[in-house]
N, C-alpha and C positions, 0 to 999 in steps of 0.2 A: 800211368797216364798214357793214353794212346794218341800219338801225334802223326799227322801227315806232314811230310817234308817235301818241299820243292826247292831245288837249287837253281836259281835263274842266272843267266849270263848272256853276254853278247860276244860273238867271235872276234870282233875288232879290238877287244881288250886282251889282256894277258891270260889266255885260256889255261896255260899250264899252272900259273899261280892260282887262278880261280879254282881249278880242280883240286889243287892241294888244300886251299882254304876250305872248300866245301867238304872235303873228307874230314878235316879236323873238326869242323863245326858239327857234322852229323855224329862223329864219335863222341863229342862233348855232350850232345843231347842224350845219347844212349848211356853215357857214363852218369848222367844226372838222373837216371832211373826211368827214362821215357821208353815206351815201346814205339819204335820208329817204323812207320809205314812209308816206304820209299827208300831211296838211297842217295848217294852223293853224285849221281850222274848229272852233268850240267844240262839243263833244259834250255836250248838255244833258240827255239821257235815255238809258235803256238801249237803246232801239231803234237809236239812232245808233251806239252802241258795237258792237252786234251786226252792223250793216251794215259797219262798218270791219273787224271781225274776219273777216267773210265775204270781204271784198276781199283780205285777207292770207292766206287759206287756201292752203297749199302753199308759201308763201315760206320760204326758208331764212334765218332771221333771226339776226343777231349780238346783238341786244338789243332791249329795249322801253323807251322813255322816256314816262312819263306826265307831261305838263305840267299841274301843278295850278294851273290858271288862276284858280280861286276855290275856296273851301271847297265841298265837296259830300259827300254820304254816300258810303260806301265800296263800295256794291254794284257800281258799274261797274268799279272797280279790281279787286275780287275776281273778277269775270267775266273780266277780261283776264288776271289771274294764273292762273286755272284753264285758260284756253284756249291760252295761249302758254307754253312751257317755257323759252324763252330768258331769259338774265339780264334783270332788270327794275330800273329806277330811277325815282324820282319827283323832279321839280324843282319847288320851291316858291319864292315870291318875297317879299322883305321889303316893308313899307309904311312910309311916314314916320309918326312919332308926332307928328302935328300937331294932335291934339285933335278931329279930324273923324271921319267915318264910317270904320269898318273896311271898306274897299271890296272887298277880295278875300278876306281871312282865309285866305290860301293855306297858311300854315304849319300851321294847325290841320287843314286838309284833308289835308296830308301825314301828320300824326300819326294821324288817324283811319284813313287808308288803310294806313299801315305796320302798324298793329295788326291790321287785317282780313287782310292778307297773312300775318302771323304765325300767325293762327288756322287758315289753310289750309296751313301748312307752307312758305310762301314767304318767303325773305329778300328784302330790297330795298336797293339803293343809294339814295342821296339827295343832293340839293343844295339848299341854301337860300341863294340869291344872286340878283343882278340878272339879268334876261333878256338883257341885252346882253353878258354875259361868256361866253367860249367854254369850255365844260366839258372837263375831262380825261375823255374817255369811257371809256378803259380802267380808270381808277380808279373812276369812277362805277358801272360795271357789274361791278366785281369781286365775287367770290362769297365772300370771307372773312367768317366769322361774327365780328362785333365786338361782340356783345351783352354787356352788363355781367353779372358773376357775382353771384349771391345768396349769402348766408351765413346760418348759423343766427341766429335772434333772440336777444337777450340777455334772460335771465329777470329778473324783478323783481316789484314789487307791481303787479299787473295790473288795469286797468280792464276791464270786460266789453264785448265787442262786441255783446252781446245787446240787442235793441231791437225795437220793433213799428212797422213802416213801412207806410204806405198807398201802394199802387201805383196811380196814377190813369192808366188807359189802359195802353198798351204802348209800348216804345221804338220810335222810327221805324225803318223798314226801312233797312238799310245802316249801322246804328249798333251794330255788334258789340261795341263798347266798353261798351254799356249792357246787354248780355245777362247773365243770371245763372241759376244752378241753384237753384231754390227749395228743393228737398229738402236739398241740401248746405248751403244758407244756414241752414236750421233745425237740422240735426243737428250741424254743425260750429261754427257761431257763435251759435246760439240766437236767430236773427232770425226773427220771425214776420212774414209778409206778409199784409196785408189788401188784397184786390183791389177796386178801385172803378172802375166804368165812367165814362168821360168824360161820358156823358149824365147820370149821377147827379150829377156835379159841376155841370154846367150847370143842371140842374133845381133843385138846392139854391141855386145862385147867384141864379137868377131869383126864387126864393121868399123871398129875404132881405127883412127888414123895411125899408121905404123910409125910415123915420125913422132907423134905425140907419145906413143908407148915407149919409144927409145929414150925420149927426154925423161919420162917418169921413171924409167928403169935406172937411168943415171942418177936422178935425184934420190931414189931409194937407196942406191949404193953409197951415197954421201951421208945419209942419216942413219943407216943400219949397217952394222958389221955383217959380213958373210953373204951378202946378196950374190956376189959373183961366184960363190961356191955352189949355189943351188942350180937346179935345172932351169936354164934361161927361158925356154919356151913356156914352162909352167909358171914361172914368175911373170912373164909377159901376159899370160892368160889372166892371172889374178889382177894385174894392173888394168887390163881391158875391162874386167868386171867393175873395177873402181870407176873408170871413165864412163861406163854405161850408166851406173847408178848416179854418179855425179851429174851427168847430163840430164837424166830423168828428173832428178831433184829440181833442176833449173827449169826444164821445159814444162813440167807438170806442177810446179810450185809446191813441192813436197817438203815437209819439215823433218822427215825421218823415214826409215825403212824398217820393215819386219821381214826378214829374208829366210826362206827355206834353204839353209846353207848346206844341207846334206840330205840324201847321198848324191843327188844328181849333179851338184857342182863338181864332185869328184868323178863319178861314174860316167856321166854323159859329156861334161865339158872339159874336165881334166885339170882342176886346180882347187886350192883352198881360197875362199873369199874372206877369211878372217882378217888378213892384212888390209884388204880393201875396206872392210867395214870399220876397222880400227882407225884408218885414215879419215873416214867420214865422221866417226865419233870426234876426232880431233878438230874437225872443221865445223863442229856443232850441228851435224846432221845425224842424230843418233840412229844407229843401225843395230838391230837385235837379231841374234841367232834363232833358229828353229821357228821362224815366223811368229815370234812372240809379240803380238800387237800391244797388249797391255804393258809389256816390258818397255817397249819403245815410248809409249805415252808417259810412263813414269820417268824414263830417262830425260825426255824432253822437258818435263816439269822441273826436275832437279837442275838441269843445266840453265834453265831460265832463272831459277831462284838464286843459284850460285854465281851466275854469269861466268861459267867455265864448263868445260866438257864433262859429260857423264857417260857411264857405260853400264851395260847389263852384265851380270856375272853370276856364276854358280857359287854356292857355299859348299865346299867339298870335304872339309875336315874340321873336327873340333878336338881340342886337347884340353880337358878340364884341369889337368895338373899344371899346365902352362897358362891356363885361362885365356886361350886364344882360339881363333878359327882361321880358315884360309879361304879367301876369295880367289876364284880362278875361272878363267875361260881360255880356250885353246890358245888364242893369241890376239884377243880382241881389244886390248887396252890401247888407248891413244898414247902417243909419245909424251904428252903432258903428264901422264901418270908415272913415268919412269923415274926410279930412284936416281938422283943425279950422281951418285957414286958408282953407277953401273952404266957401261956403254951398251945402248940398246942394239940388239942384233936380229937378223932375219933367221927364220927357221922353217921347218916343215911340220905339218900336222902329225902328231905323235901316233895316231892310229892309221891315217890314210896315206901318210908319207909323201905329201905334196906341199909345196909352198903356195902362198906366201903368208907367214905369220910373224907377228912381233914376239920378241922374247926378252923379258926383263922382270925384276921384282918391282912392286909398286913403291912409290916414294912414301916416306913417313908423313903423317899429318892427320888432322881431324877430318872425319868423314861423316856423311849422312847416308843411310841406306833407306830405301823405300820400295814399296810394291803395291799396286792396285791388285788386291787379291780377290779371288772367287772361291776361296776354300769353303768346302761344304755348301757350295752353291749360294753363298751369301757375299755380296760385295762389301769390301772394307778397304781402308787404307792402312797398310803396315808401315811403320816408320820407327827408326831407331838411330842411335849414334854410336860412334866408336873411334878408335885411334888405330891407324895403320902404323905398325912398328917397323923400324929399320931392321930387317932380317934378311938373311940370304934367300935366294929364290927357292920356293918350296917345291915347285914342279915345273917341267918344261912349259913354255908358253908364257903367259903373263899371270902373275899371282901376287897376292899380298897377304901378310899375316895381320889380322885385325883383333883388337881387344875390345869387345862390345862393352858399353857402359854397364849393362846389366850382368855381365860375366858370361863366360862360355857355356856353362851348364844351363843357365836360365835361357839363353838365346837358343840353344839346341832344343830344349824342351818346348819353347814357344813354336819353333819351326815345325817340329814333328808332331807334337800333341795337337797343335793348331791345324795340322795337315795343310800347311801353306805351300805355295809354289816353290820350285827349286831355283828360280831366278829372282834376284833382287837387283835394283839399280843403285849405283853408288856415285857420289860426287864429293869432291873435297870441299870442306867448309861445313858450318852448322846452319842448316836451313830447315830444321825441324819445324819451327813455328810456321814457316811458309807452306810446308807440306800440309800441316794441320789446317791452315786457313783455306787452302785449295780444297781439301776434303770437306770442310764445313760448307763451302760454297755450293757443293753438289750433294750435300746431305749424306756423306759417307762416314760411318763410324770409324774410329781409329783403334787399331791394335798397336799399343805402345810397347815396343820392345824394351825401352828404357825402364819400364815398370815391371818387366817380366821377373818372375821369381821361380 
């Protein structure tokens, strides 16, 4: 079997571990009998992928394996999917839940990439397992469509999806999961979008009253351990972003925000806005990373149904032996989500090394997850339920171990085979019926995770 191999990574993650993982995975492919075209070199930018594609021109390939050495945007994967018609699969790698840095975030990269391939009409095989295992290449590159089926939503007393959301900047390139159709959002869901330039956010943050910022810094130190140990100026910048967003919500009558949270907040302004958005989430002004507009709309719906804060999160890990998954985002969870047995603390962004972020494990309890999905360019509502377990903190930032009602294996298959988005919204409580009623009111079919097999 002649295989083209692409090892994709982003330099903000643990490049040394990624390189070691890529070498092991490529060796496993060769050990399984494949003729490997390409090597374990980490491809960190589009030009490197284009060079590899040029080298492969004219080759009669049996398949393509993308080694998801770290999380990265999906632009390189989409380019590969467009350039090569042979069957394609993505290999992602688990990480130990040891409370440390999420060093690779490989599974989330698989999720983002699978969604992007679905948007261009490409299915993909996938593997989530150790780099040392020898994959079954025939099964991995099979072309059977295993995507879960949607069904009509169940009518009921419906909460409205309508809201008014501030879009701060644009979603990052290669994040097709965060794209949206503004006209359809307005006509079908009643969602108004207020576009706000990133420079307007930064200018408003810089103009915040110094006394107000000192008061907020003192309040943050009271509710979060470790604030005083962080860079005070960077903490102040993060709090200035909070005041700017909070004031915009009031002056522009906004129900939530979708914020381009990187790289410019780090590279141009000099702080992380995760803590600012976590505070807004706690105040029931849902704020989503990566300018994910549909993510914010979903969080707004969940908080209205549950009458409590909601947040947007990644699903970064599955462990089928333990029958659990991990919900994580850098430090976006509101304090309402904190396990009461844990003292919430302040921290820095694990990749960019700037404050302000929340850090704690999520409290145990019943939750509902939901997502307005555009997988394969078809609108649908994804909804399911699970239980957050009382477990130690899986990774730095805010994370929670969830046991989906359908089980970890079925949830993972639904997510990747369905080529769903890498973000879901989560709220404490069982509001699945309300989510379905809201979907029925706007004629959205439902992908029911509880029924996944």
